Structures are given as C-alpha cells and as structure tokens.
C-alpha positions in Angstrom: 44.4 105.7 92.5 47.2 104.0 94.3 47.0 103.8 98.1 49.8 105.1 100.3 50.7 101.6 101.3 51.0 100.6 97.6 53.3 103.6 96.9 55.5 103.0 99.9 57.6 100.0 98.6 58.7 101.8 95.4 59.6 104.9 97.5 61.7 102.8 99.9 63.4 101.0 96.9 64.2 104.3 95.3 65.7 105.6 98.6 67.8 102.5 98.9 69.1 103.0 95.3 70.2 106.6 95.9 71.6 105.6 99.3 73.9 103.0 97.6 74.8 105.4 94.8 75.9 108.1 97.3 77.7 105.6 99.5 79.8 104.2 96.6 80.7 107.7 95.5 81.7 108.8 99.0 83.6 105.5 99.4 85.6 106.4 96.3 86.3 109.9 97.6 87.1 108.6 101.1 89.7 106.2 99.9 92.0 108.9 98.5 91.8 111.3 101.5 94.6 109.7 103.6 97.0 109.6 100.6 96.4 112.7 98.4 98.5 115.0 100.7 101.3 112.5 100.8 101.2 112.1 97.0 101.6 115.9 96.8 104.6 115.8 99.2 106.1 113.1 97.0 105.6 115.0 93.8 106.9 118.4 95.0 109.6 116.9 97.3 108.9 119.7 99.8 108.2 120.1 103.5 104.9 119.5 105.3 104.3 123.3 105.5 104.7 123.6 101.7 102.5 120.6 101.1 99.9 122.2 103.3 99.8 125.2 101.0 99.5 123.0 97.9 96.8 120.9 99.6 94.9 124.1 100.2 95.2 125.0 96.6 93.9 121.6 95.5 91.0 121.9 97.9 90.1 125.4 96.6 90.2 124.2 93.0 88.0 121.3 93.7 85.4 123.5 95.4 85.7 126.2 92.7 84.6 123.6 90.1 81.7 122.5 92.4 80.7 126.2 92.8 80.5 126.7 89.0 79.0 123.4 88.1 76.5 122.5 90.9 73.8 125.0 89.6 74.4 123.7 86.1 73.9 120.1 87.2 70.9 121.2 89.4 69.3 123.0 86.4 70.0 120.1 84.1 68.5 117.6 86.5 65.3 119.8 86.8 65.1 119.8 83.0 66.2 116.3 82.0 65.8 114.3 85.3 68.1 113.2 88.1 69.1 109.8 86.9 71.0 111.1 83.7 73.0 113.6 85.7 74.0 111.1 88.4 75.1 108.5 85.8 77.2 110.9 83.8 78.9 112.1 86.9 79.7 108.6 88.1 81.3 107.7 84.8 83.3 110.9 84.8 84.6 110.2 88.2 85.8 106.7 87.3 87.7 108.0 84.3 89.2 110.9 86.3 90.5 108.7 89.1 92.4 106.7 86.5 93.9 109.9 85.3 95.0 110.8 88.8 96.4 107.3 89.4 98.7 107.8 86.4 99.6 111.4 86.9 103.4 111.8 86.8 103.5 115.5 87.7 101.7 117.8 90.0 100.0 119.8 87.2 98.3 116.7 85.9 97.1 115.8 89.3 95.8 119.3 89.6 93.7 118.9 86.4 92.4 115.6 87.7 91.3 117.3 90.9 89.4 119.9 88.9 87.5 117.2 87.0 86.7 115.5 90.3 85.1 118.8 91.4 82.9 119.0 88.3 81.7 115.4 88.7 81.2 115.6 92.5 78.7 118.5 91.9 76.1 115.7 91.4 75.7 115.4 95.2 73.2 118.3 94.9 71.3 116.1 92.5 71.2 113.3 95.0 69.6 115.7 97.5 67.0 116.8 95.0 66.3 113.1 94.3 65.5 112.7 98.0 63.2 115.7 97.9 61.4 114.3 94.9 60.5 111.0 96.5 59.9 111.9 100.1 56.9 113.7 101.7 57.6 116.9 103.6 57.1 115.4 107.0 59.6 112.6 106.4 62.4 114.6 104.7 64.5 115.3 107.7 64.8 111.6 108.4 65.4 110.9 104.7 68.2 113.5 104.6 69.6 111.9 107.7 69.6 108.5 105.9 71.5 110.1 103.0 73.9 111.6 105.5 74.4 108.1 106.8 75.5 107.0 103.3 78.1 109.7 103.5 79.1 108.4 106.9 79.4 104.8 105.8 81.5 105.9 102.8 83.9 107.5 105.3 83.9 104.6 107.7 85.3 102.2 105.1 86.9 104.6 102.6 89.6 106.3 104.7 90.4 103.1 106.6 90.7 101.2 103.3 92.6 104.1 101.7 95.1 104.2 104.6 95.7 100.4 104.3 96.1 100.6 100.5 98.3 103.7 100.7 100.6 101.9 103.1 101.1 99.4 100.2 101.5 102.0 97.5 100.5 105.7 97.5 98.7 105.5 94.1 96.8 102.2 94.7 93.8 104.0 96.4 93.2 106.0 93.2 92.8 102.8 91.2 90.4 101.3 93.7 88.4 104.6 93.7 88.2 104.4 89.9 86.8 100.9 90.1 84.2 101.9 92.7 83.0 104.8 90.6 82.7 102.7 87.5 80.8 100.0 89.5 78.5 102.8 90.7 77.9 103.8 87.1 76.9 100.3 86.1 74.7 99.9 89.2 72.9 103.1 88.4 72.6 102.3 84.7 70.7 99.1 85.5 69.0 99.8 88.8 68.5 103.5 89.6 65.0 104.7 88.6 64.2 108.2 87.6 62.6 110.3 90.4 61.3 113.3 88.5 58.4 112.6 86.2 58.4 114.5 82.8 55.3 116.5 83.8 57.2 118.0 86.8 60.3 119.0 84.9 61.3 122.5 84.0 60.1 123.6 80.6 63.5 124.6 79.4 67.2 124.9 80.5 68.1 128.5 81.1 71.8 129.6 81.5 70.6 132.5 83.7 69.4 129.9 86.2 72.5 127.7 85.8 75.2 130.2 86.6 76.3 130.1 90.3 75.4 133.6 91.1 72.0 133.4 89.4 71.3 130.2 91.3 72.0 131.9 94.6 69.4 134.6 93.8 66.8 131.8 94.2 67.6 131.9 98.0 66.6 135.6 98.2 63.0 134.8 97.4 62.7 133.0 100.8 64.0 135.3 103.6 64.2 132.5 106.3 65.8 130.1 103.8 68.3 132.8 103.0 69.2 133.1 106.8 69.5 129.3 107.1 71.7 129.3 104.0 74.1 131.6 105.7 74.2 129.2 108.6 74.8 126.4 106.1 77.7 128.4 104.6 79.4 128.9 108.0 79.1 125.2 108.8 80.7 124.3 105.5 83.4 126.9 105.9 84.3 125.6 109.3 84.4 122.0 108.0 87.2 122.8 105.7 89.5 123.2 108.6 89.3 119.4 108.7 89.5 118.8 105.0 92.6 120.9 104.5 94.6 120.2 107.6 93.6 116.9 109.3 96.1 114.7 107.6 99.1 117.0 107.9 98.1 118.3 111.4 98.0 114.8 112.8 101.2 113.9 111.1 102.9 117.0 112.5 101.5 116.8 116.0 101.2 113.1 116.7 103.3 111.5 114.0 100.4 109.7 112.3 100.9 108.0 108.9 98.2 107.0 106.4 97.1 104.0 108.4 96.4 106.0 111.6 94.7 108.8 109.7 92.6 106.2 107.8 91.5 104.4 110.9 90.6 107.6 112.8 88.7 109.0 109.7 86.9 105.6 109.7 85.9 106.3 113.3 84.6 109.7 112.2 82.5 108.0 109.5 81.2 105.4 112.0 80.1 108.1 114.5 78.7 110.3 111.7 76.7 107.4 110.3 75.2 106.6 113.7 74.3 110.2 114.3 72.7 110.6 110.8 70.9 107.2 110.6 69.8 106.7 114.3 70.0 109.9 116.4 68.4 112.3 113.9 65.4 110.0 113.5 65.0 109.5 117.3 65.6 113.0 118.5 63.6 114.9 115.8 60.2 114.2 117.4 61.4 115.1 120.9 63.4 118.2 120.2 62.1 119.5 116.9 64.0 121.0 114.0 65.1 124.3 115.7 66.5 122.7 118.9 68.2 119.9 116.9 70.0 122.5 114.8 71.3 124.4 117.8 72.3 121.3 119.7 74.3 120.0 116.7 76.1 123.4 116.3 77.1 123.7 120.0 78.3 120.1 120.2 80.4 120.6 117.1 82.0 123.7 118.7 83.1 121.4 121.6 84.6 119.0 119.2 86.7 121.6 117.4 87.9 123.1 120.7 89.1 119.6 121.7 90.9 119.2 118.4 92.5 122.6 118.6 93.9 122.2 122.2 94.6 118.5 122.2 98.2 118.1 123.3 98.0 114.3 123.0 96.5 111.9 120.5 93.9 110.4 122.9 92.4 113.9 123.7 92.2 114.5 119.9 90.3 111.2 119.4 88.0 112.2 122.3 86.9 115.2 120.2 85.6 113.0 117.3 82.2 112.0 118.8 81.5 115.7 119.7 82.4 116.7 116.2 80.2 114.1 114.7 77.3 115.1 116.8 77.4 118.3 114.9 75.7 116.2 112.1 72.5 116.6 114.1 72.2 120.2 112.6 72.3 119.2 108.9 69.1 117.2 108.2 66.7 119.4 110.0 68.1 122.6 108.4 68.0 120.9 105.0 64.4 119.9 105.7 63.3 123.4 106.8 64.7 124.9 103.6 63.3 122.3 101.1 59.8 122.8 102.6 59.9 126.3 101.2 60.6 125.5 97.5 58.4 124.3 94.7 59.0 120.7 93.5 60.3 121.8 90.1 62.9 124.0 91.8 64.3 121.4 94.2 67.3 120.8 91.9 68.1 124.5 91.7 67.8 124.8 95.4 70.1 122.0 96.1 72.4 123.3 93.4 72.4 126.7 95.0 73.2 125.2 98.4 76.0 123.0 97.0 77.3 126.2 95.3 77.3 127.9 98.8 79.3 124.9 100.2 81.6 125.2 97.2 82.0 128.9 97.7 83.1 128.1 101.3 85.5 125.6 99.8 87.1 128.1 97.5 88.3 130.2 100.4 88.3 127.6 103.3 91.1 125.3 102.3 93.6 128.1 101.6 92.5 130.0 104.7 92.9 127.0 107.1 95.9 125.5 105.4 97.8 128.7 105.4 96.8 129.4 109.0 98.1 125.9 110.0 101.3 126.6 108.0 101.8 130.0 109.7 101.4 128.7 113.2 103.8 125.8 112.8 106.4 127.9 111.0 109.4 129.8 112.5 107.4 133.1 112.0 104.4 132.0 114.1 103.2 134.7 116.5 102.7 131.9 119.1 103.2 128.1 118.6 99.6 127.1 118.0 99.2 124.1 115.6 95.5 123.9 116.3 94.7 127.5 115.3 92.6 126.3 112.3 90.3 124.3 114.5 89.9 127.1 116.9 88.9 129.4 114.1 86.3 126.7 113.0 84.9 126.7 116.5 84.4 130.5 116.4 82.6 130.3 113.0 80.2 127.7 114.4 79.4 129.9 117.4 78.5 132.7 115.0 76.3 130.2 113.1 74.5 129.1 116.3 73.7 132.7 117.1 72.4 133.3 113.6 70.4 130.1 113.6 68.8 131.2 116.9 67.7 134.5 115.4 66.6 133.1 112.0 64.4 130.3 113.2 62.9 132.1 116.2 59.8 130.5 117.6 57.7 130.8 114.5 57.1 128.2 111.7 58.8 128.9 108.4 56.5 130.4 105.8 57.2 131.1 102.2 57.8 134.7 101.2 56.0 136.3 98.3 58.1 136.3 95.2 60.2 139.3 94.4 58.7 141.4 91.7 61.5 143.2 89.9 62.5 143.8 86.4 65.1 141.3 85.1 67.3 144.2 84.2 67.5 145.1 87.9 68.9 141.7 88.7 71.3 140.7 86.0 71.6 137.1 87.3 68.0 137.0 88.3 66.6 133.5 89.1 63.1 134.8 90.1 59.9 133.6 88.6 56.3 134.2 89.6 55.5 130.6 90.3 53.6 129.8 93.5 55.9 128.9 96.4 55.7 125.8 98.5 58.6 123.4 99.7 65.0 121.3 102.2 69.4 121.5 103.3 72.6 121.2 105.1 75.2 118.5 104.3 78.1 117.4 106.3 81.5 116.6 104.8 83.8 115.7 102.3 
C-alpha cells in the first residue's frame, strides 16, 4: 500500500493541473467583462440606461443556462469522470468566443452568451475534482487555492481586456477564444482523471440531472440546506457587481474600459491574496464558523462603500473590504462537502452551481433595472448606488442565517429521507450512507 508521502506528489500535481485549468477559463471570461456592455451599447445604439437593461438580460440568460446545465454536467461527471466534462466545456467555450467575436447583431451575441453559460457550468465539475483529490481536513485550503485561480484570472483578465478593448471592442473575444482552446489542449495532454471508475455512479439518471431534482439532494442534509441558502444570498448579492459595475463606474466616475479593467484587476489581486493566503492562515485560528461570519460582515462594508461613494477614490477604498468577503466561501464549501458521499460530490457541486445560477437568473435583471431606475428621470431619489446597498442588505440577512445554521455544534449528516418517489417528482434521494463541501465567489 502506498504511503501518504508517496501519494502526496500526485495529489499536488493534480491540484496544480485543475488550478491552471480554472485560471485559464477565468482569464478568458475576465477579458470580455470590460467590453461586453460597451459592445451591447454599440449594437443597439442606445443610452447607458437601455444598455443596462440589456446587460441584465444577457446576465440572466447566461445564468439560466448554468442553472439548467450545471446538474447535467455534475451528473455526467459522476458517471463518466471529471476530465471529459472539463475538456468538452473548454472546447465549447473556444468555439463560442469566436462566434461572439464575429456577431454582427445583438441576437447572435445573445445566442453566444447562452452557449457560454452552458460551457461555464463545468466550474461545478472543477469543485468536484477538488473534493475527489483532497482529504476532508484540507478541503477548505484547497477550495481557497481554487478561489485564488479565479482571482488570478480576474487580475490579468479584466486589465488585459480593458487594454485590448481600447484598441478594438471585439479583440478581447478573439483572445478569450485562444485562451479557451489553449486550455483544451492543456487539459487534453496534461489533466489526469480524478474519479476512479470504481467510485463512479452506476448510471446516468435524468431525474438526478434536472436542476430541481439536483436541489432535492440538499434537503437530505438540513445544515447543508441552511448553508446553501447563505450561498444563494451571497451569489445573489454578487450580481450587483456583475450587472452594474461597468455602467455604474462609467455613469458616476466617467471610467472607460481601461479604468474598469485596471480596477477589476485590483479586485482579482485582492481576491487572490485572500483566497490563497488569508484563508489558509486564518482557518486554524478562527475556525470555519467565525471565518464565514467575518467574511460576510467585511463584504457588507465593501458594498456600503460602493453604494455611497461620491468620488472614485472612496469607491476604490471599498475593493479590499469587498474582497475580504472571499473569506466566507472556502469554509462554507468545506462544511457542505464534508456531508456528502464521494460519489455524490459532482451532484452536490452541480446543485450549488445551480443555486448560484438561479440567483443569476433574477439578480442581473433585478440590479440592472434598479440601477437604471435610480439614474432615470423617474427615480424616487437620485441614488446611483442603490444596487450595492441592496446587496449589503442581502449579506446582512446571510450573516444572520449563517449564525443560526452553524450554531456552536459540529455539522453532522442527517438520516436520508425515506419517502416514495411519487411524493417527490424530482426526487434525488437514495438510501446510500452519508458522509462528506461549497461557496464560490464571482464571475
């Protein structure tokens, strides 16, 4: 039998591979962030307020596709392995970014965004990959490392996208396509499989792969269900950034693609440091529960600074506080994955990604329209930062819920629900024994 020390190098290598895979994908997504709203403005020839509404529709479509396809990809990865799902998604993204780079009309760009949402659903598979290769006691740190890959992608991606967008608004899409195709080639030749055949699901079941059936999995674990609600609120609040950041900073501070790209790069840098360094250092001292609560409250402070910032330097001051909210993600993700069987990790991560996507279906339209309302002539009061203030309120609710759900007791698995399948039409419940993580930041 192999010793732990003999097994450690392959585990570290696999973690490095998935880190690079996620980083390249996030780099591709990050590059188009500063330019997509401006391309929408160009294609519709409308005002910033109209573009904000369309940007909200684009965001909702993207997340609707993730909501539908995340459990499908999670179930497929449980059945056929993680590597295959990740490779197909990377190839699909590369082709899709080419389509978006060439799109001459808004409707074609809309279709391209839908395909991006389908392919981006593979991020849940990356989380399941981490759960496959990492012992329980090291998962929070490993999820923090994966969060750092997101951060690095957003350090370089938006800054590069802002620079490229300054040259031509469609150039970032071509570069994103190249990165995704490079990622496909990298994974094809380097990325190992993390889920042995003997640990895979016996079959693929569409009951388990539909988004509502996947969410039923969370009901089997009451404390996981409560943390999943916290996870949902975190993601819902985050869409205040995704749907309004570019247009808000343009409206209030006159920022163009370059300024947006550089400040989003700062967001990525701070997020990467939080995920890669602070989570690992603070976890032993504070524990999972305190780290979740600290992250949520610091993030509230960041959103409040964003919402009330009358000048650009005050807005920038809020970025470190917002990024410290990333302290909440890895420990929450670790607490949830500890509860779920190894062969259900893909379905758990798919269910959590579906929750994030569900937030994304409503979040972009909610925050974009709120922003549009409060900068319009019909605004009850002139309050451009209303979307960020609503996000702060949602996170306060999440902090109260997290305080109640985690309590002072260790998480324990609940007994499986015993109910006839007919009573739960989207039932995802089995009678397997229970054992074994989530919360992700961004997009």
